[in-house]
N, C-alpha and C positions, 0 to 999 in steps of 0.2 A: 442547720435543719434538726436534729437530734436537740433532743433534750437534756438534764441533768443524768435523770435516771438512764434516758438511751444510751447512752458514753458508757457508764460505771455496768451496764451487765454489755454490751462489747468485750469494755477491759477486763469483763468476769470471765468473758466466755471464751476472750483470748489466753488469760490465763488458765484457764482447766484445761485447754487443749493444749499447752503445755507441759504441763502435768503429767497427758497422757500419754506422754511423748516422750519426756524427759528434757529441758533446757540444754542447751547445746552448751557448749564451751567457749565463755565472753573471747568477742572474737579476735580481743586484739590477746591472746592465748594462742591464738595460730597466725594471725596475719600481723607483723609489727608496724601499724599504722604509721606512726612516727619516722621508721623507713620509710617504706610506701607512699608518703604526703613529699621527701625529695626530690628532687625533681632529675630523672634520673638521667643519666647519661645518656648520645644519642647522637647519628651520625645518617646527615639527608644521603639519599644514594642517588636523588634527582632533585633539586630545587627550583626549578626552573620551569615543570611543565602547569596543566593545568591542573592534574590530579597527583600530586607530589609525593616519594617516597622516601621512605627512614626507615628507621631502626635504632631501634634501643634499647637500652640496659636494661634484666627484668633477674629473675629469682637466679639461684642454683637450683644445676640438673644433674645427678650424679657426679657431682663433686666440680661441676665446670657454673662458670655462668654464663648464663645464654641471653640471645639477645632475641627480640619481636619485631616482625613486619608492620608498618602499617600506612596507608595509604591516608594522603593530610590534604581537604582542599579551604580555601575561601572564599564566598562573592566576590574577591581579587582575583585571585588565584583564578577560576573561570573563566574567566570575562578579561584576562588578559590586561588589568588593572588593578594594585594593589596600592593605591594610592589610597582611595577610601575606605579602607581597610583597619578599622581601631574602634575599640572597644568592642566586640563581637564577641558575641554570646556563642557558645561554644556547646558538640554535644558527643558522647563517644557513642560507640556503635559492634553491637557485640555479636557476631556471625553462630550460627547453631551446629549444629553436626549437618557433616559433612559440605559446609561452608568455608570457608575464607573473607582476609580483606578488601572487600565489596567492594568495585571505584562507583559503579548504581548510584548506591548507597551515599558517599560521599558526595557524589553530584548533585544526587533530591536536595543534604542539606544544605549546601554551598548554593544553591541557585533560590533555599528560602530561605536565604541570612545570616546561615552558622558558617563560623570552622568545621570541620571535622571531622574527626579522627576517628577509622576503623582500624583495628587492628585480624591479626592475624592467631588463631590460636591451634594449630596444630605446627611450631616450628618450624612450618613454610615462608615460599615469598613467592603470588602469584605470579604473572606474567604483568609486565604493566600496560596499561590501556590503551587506547587509538582512539585519532577521532579524527573527524573530518567538517569540515568549513564551520570549527571554534567549534563543534557538539560531539560527545559520547558517543563511540562506537560500545552500545549497549553487548557485551559478553558475560555472562551468570559461567560460561563453565572454559572458564583457566588451565592453563597449566598452572603447577607451582612448583617449584623446586625445591628443596630441604634445603632450611640452614645450617651452616657444621656448627652454630650452638646452640639451636633452638630447642626450647625446651620439648616435654614430652609428647609422645603424638594427640589426635583426641578421640582415643578407641576406646573398647568397652574395657581391657586390664586398666586402663590409664583411669578410668575414668572410675571405678570403683573394686578393680583386686589390688592393686597399690597399699590400698587404707590398710595403717597400722605401720610400723617400723619409720624406718627414715619418709619425714612426709613430705621430701623436698623431689618424692620420684609418682603424687597424687597431684591426676591435672587438676580439680576441681578447686585445689591450692593454688594453683600456679597462673587456673584461668582469674582465681579474682585481683590477685596480682599486680600480674599484669595489663586488668583494665583498671585496675586501683593508679598504679604508675603510667596506665596513657594517662589520664583524667591529668596526675601532676603534671607532667608530659605538658598537655595541650594550655593548660592555666597558665605557664611559662613562657607563652609565646607574646611578640608584643603586642601583636595586636589584635589580643583577646582581653575579656573580661572576666578573670579568675572567679566572682563573683555570679555570675550566668551562665553559670554548667548544666547541660544535661547527662542521661544514660538512655538507649532505649537497646535489648535486642531481640533473637526470634527462636523463641523452640530453649535448645539449648545455652545459645546467648540470655533468652529468658528467662532459664534456671540459673543464670549468673549474674545477672540484673538484680535478683530477690535477691542474693547474697551482697554484693556491692551495694545495693540502696541502702540495706540493714549495716555497713562496716564503713563503708563510705559516706559523711551526711556532710562534702562541703558540693554536694546537689540539690540545686533545687528542683529535679522532678525526674522521677525514673516510668520506663515504660516497658513493663515484661510482657510481651509477645509471649502467647503462649506457654510458655515454662512456668512451675512453679513447683512446691513443695511437697512431701504427703509420696515423694515417689519410690517407700520401700510400703507402702498400701495400697488398699481399693482395687481400683483396676488401672493403676497404671503400671504402663509397660516395660518400667525402670522394674519393676517390682521382683520379678525371677531371679536378677542378675546381683540386685541388694537380697536378697532368698537365698544366694548360696555361697554366702558370706559366712565360714561362722560365727556363734554366735558375738564372739566379744568381738571380732571385725568387722559385723554389722551396726550393730550398735555403737561402735568407732564412727563408722561413716554415716550413721545418722545426725550424733553427735556434732559430728565437724559439718559437711558439708549437702546434710536436706536443707533448702530454703525454710522449713518448717518451724530447724532449730534454731536462727538466724529474725526473722520476722517480726516478732516482739519488739524487737530492734529497731527496726522501722523508725524514722523520722521524717523522710524522703517524700515530698507528697510524689505519691505513687499511683498510675491508672494498671489496670490489668485486664490484657487484652485476648481472647480467646473464643473461639467457636460452641457450640453445643455437643456438638460430635467428637471433638479433638478424642483422637485416640493415643494420643501421647504424652500427651497432660491432661485428666480426662477430667469433667464439669463437676465431681465432688471435691478434689484433691483442689483444685482452684478454689473453689466456692469458701475449703475450708484455709487455702494459702491468705485468698482476702481478709479472713477473720479476723488473724491476726493482728494484724496490721494497725497499733492503735494509733497513728497520729493520721494525716491527710490521704485520706485515696478515695478514689473511683476502680467502676468495673465497667467495661465496656463488653457484652456475650449478647456474642451475631447466631443466629440463626444458621447453622452446619459452614460456620468458614471455613475455608482450604488451609492447609497447612504445608506450607514452603517461605522460602526469603522474602520472595514476593509476593505473594496472598500476607506477610507478616510485615510489609514496612507500606503495604498500601492504605493501610485503614486512615482515611484524613483526622481519625480526630487524636490521633498520635503527637501528630505537628502539634493540633491546636492544644492540648492542654501543657505540652510543652510550653511551648509561645504565650500560653495564659502567666504558667507559674515561674517561664525565665523574661520575659519579657513585659506581660502583668497585660497580657491579651483580654480577648472575651475567654470567660470559660469554657466548658461543655455545661451542659445541664447535668441540675447536682437532686438524681431523684433520691427521697428520701427512705423508709422505710415502707413495705405496705401492710396495710391497716386489708382487712375479711369482715364487715360489718354486713347486714342486711342482706343478702343475698347479694351484696358487690365487693369490689377492693377497689381502694383507692391508695393515691401516694402522695405527699407534700411534695412538692418539688419547688427549687428554685431557679433561675436561667438570664443570662445577660442577653441573650439573646432572644426575640418569640419562636414558641415550637412554631414543629409545621406539621407533628404527628405521634403518635401517641402506638403503643401495641401491647400486648399481654401475649404472653409464647407460654404454649407448654404440650408436655407431651402426656399423655396414658398408656405410653408404650412402659411395660421390664424388660430385662433385663441390661444387657450391659447398655451403658451408654452413645459407648462410638454407633448402635444401630437404632434405637430412637427413634419415633418419629415425632416431627416439630408443625405446632398449630399454633399461625401468628392468623387475631383479631383485635381487629381498629381498637381504638379505645379512645376517650372523649376525655378533655381538657379544657381549663380555664387555666388565666394569672396562678393560680397557687396551686391547684389538685389535680392529677391525675385520675380517671375511673373508669372501670370497667367493667362488666357482666361478671357474678362469681365466676374464679374457678370452678371447674365442671368436676363433681365428686373425684370422678374418677381420674383424675388426675397426678401424677407423681412427683413429675417436677415444673414452679411453672416459673417465672419473674416479669416482670414490665419494664420493660423501653420507652425514653423519650429520644426525640432525631429535633433538633431547630430550624431554622430557615433557612443556615448554609449546608446545611444536611447532616451536623453532626449529633450524635444519635452516643447516650451514658445507658444505662440499665440496674433498675435496682440489684442486688445480690441476689442471688440460688434459694427458691423454696424447695426445701427437700421434702413430698407430705411423706411418702414412707418409707420404707426403710430394703427398702430390698436393695 
């Protein structure tokens, strides 16, 4: 939907933003993609259950090689008949803070028709899942046992304070490497089509997804939920932790591990999913991260979306976006850039599925984004254009959304009217 001028303008804005923050180190200087793209050594802990368990080799930590635990499932393993598990698409699932490899998550994706792998990024192994009458017994609060050869903890010190000196004690370094290795592993499985894979992550997993999608171009789609870059700036709750580092360490962390230093290299089609009031990854930082991506991208902003693992994997648009780019199925609605003229707002769009509704969302509040009140008003649409009454003069932030007849919603980028 963009003209050549609009594409040039977006690229220019991304360049200016990179110049402001300092372009990060080339990812190949941090992560050895040639090595990470090789199939890692692995060991099945359980190769017969509906959701299987394994460990695979990852990076050196404190001078010793490490293993990462993962759950793995396919359409065939969860039904007990793997005879039709052939040329499967695959998805890599990255948990957030306080999370682990979630059996519920791989079950969801296996039911969708994908081979799914979810790893634990805190050096632990969760309890094995339980089943009743062929169905998974949902359990989000499983016990977790520390692996004898696990990598760094998923804690504050490992995320931030370890930056500088040896790279192998930095959690962000291990997280990205472990995800890329999981991708290499799942691509090696006989039942998987290695050219049809995707990645999605939630919160710190969304943060990691942003970097992974900028590093590992073998993916066909990526969906970061909540997680974004510019954690050192704005209203990010991580800002104080990064700001507490000495200046040399702070600049090093930003160059190496803030997604804003990598997203300008992202060529994987990417869908950003977040809420208007998220306190962990605030809306302005989210919009700035979205703007950095030069390749195919979409955004889904939901008014007051909840923040949790389950809320993060619930939106149907995640699966529909991945289905589109991995399997060639119908795309989400694709809104263009909003235009304000003659007392109205309009947005050109295209959609594989006819629209069911459209809306204008705005806030007239000021102060912290997490506390602002949002107002939603219906918009009209025809086959090409969304239209709404003009944004109120006292609006501080606004955007438009389009929802198709499947209930799939996508939005425009967010417009910040004032600099408060």
